[in-house]
N, C-alpha and C positions, 0 to 999 in steps of 0.2 A: 504494500500500500504506500509506504513512504517513497519507494522508488518511483511509483507512478506519479505521485505528487511532485517529486523532484524533477522527473522527466518532463512534466508539463510546465516547468519553469515557475511554479508557485513556491519559490524557495523559502519565503517567510513562514508559510504554513508547514512546510516540511521540517524546517529548523525547530519550530515550536513543538511539533509532534515528537520529533526525535528527543528534544530536551525533556519532554514530559515522560516518555517511555523509558529513557535511559536514566532519568533522575540526575542529570548533570547539565551544566550550562555549556561545557566545551564539547561540541559535536562536530567541530570543523573537519576532523580526520574522516569521520563517517560520511559527511556531506561530500567531501572531495572524492571519496571512493564511489559514491553513488553517481556523481557527475561523470567520473571516468567510465563507469559501467554503462551509463546512458549514451556515451559516445561510441562504445565498442559493440553494444548489443544492437543488432539490426532492428529497425522499426517495422513491425508487422501490421501497422494500421493501414498501410496502402495495399495490403494483399487482397482486400475485398472479401465479400462473404463466401463461405464455403458451402457448397451444395452437398446433398446427400450422396450423389454419385461420386463426388470427389472423396468423401469419407471412405468409401470402399475401394477406390482405385489408387489413391495416393498412399504409398507405404508409410510416409511420415504421419499421416492422419489415421491410418488403419490401426497402428499399434496402440495409440492412446484410446481409440474407440473400443478396441478389444479389452484393454485394461479396465476401462470404466464399466463395461458390461459385465466383465468377470467379477469385479468388486460388488456390483449390484446383486448378482446371483449369489455370491458367497454371503453377503449381508442377509439375504433372505433365508438361506439355509441355516445360518448360525443363530438367527433369532435376535440379533443385536438391536433391531428396531424396537422390539417389545421391551427390552431392557432400557433403552434410551427414553422411551415414552413414559416410563414409570416415575421419572423424576418429578 
């Protein structure tokens, strides 16, 4: 979340959030690290929407889709939903 705020150049909000969560006022090293990551990580915002057909054809999208589906099935068989809803 903080990386997204920093990447969208709302640095004052990112600094305030970082100071709150880390309970310190010196967060310059972490902010510099996030700025560096923002320059090196490619921006996927221009990639456009993903279609259902692409989910099954593209190997980079097929693996996360399979993992998400497998986790949903395992969650159903383990009954973790029932345990989480009891809180």
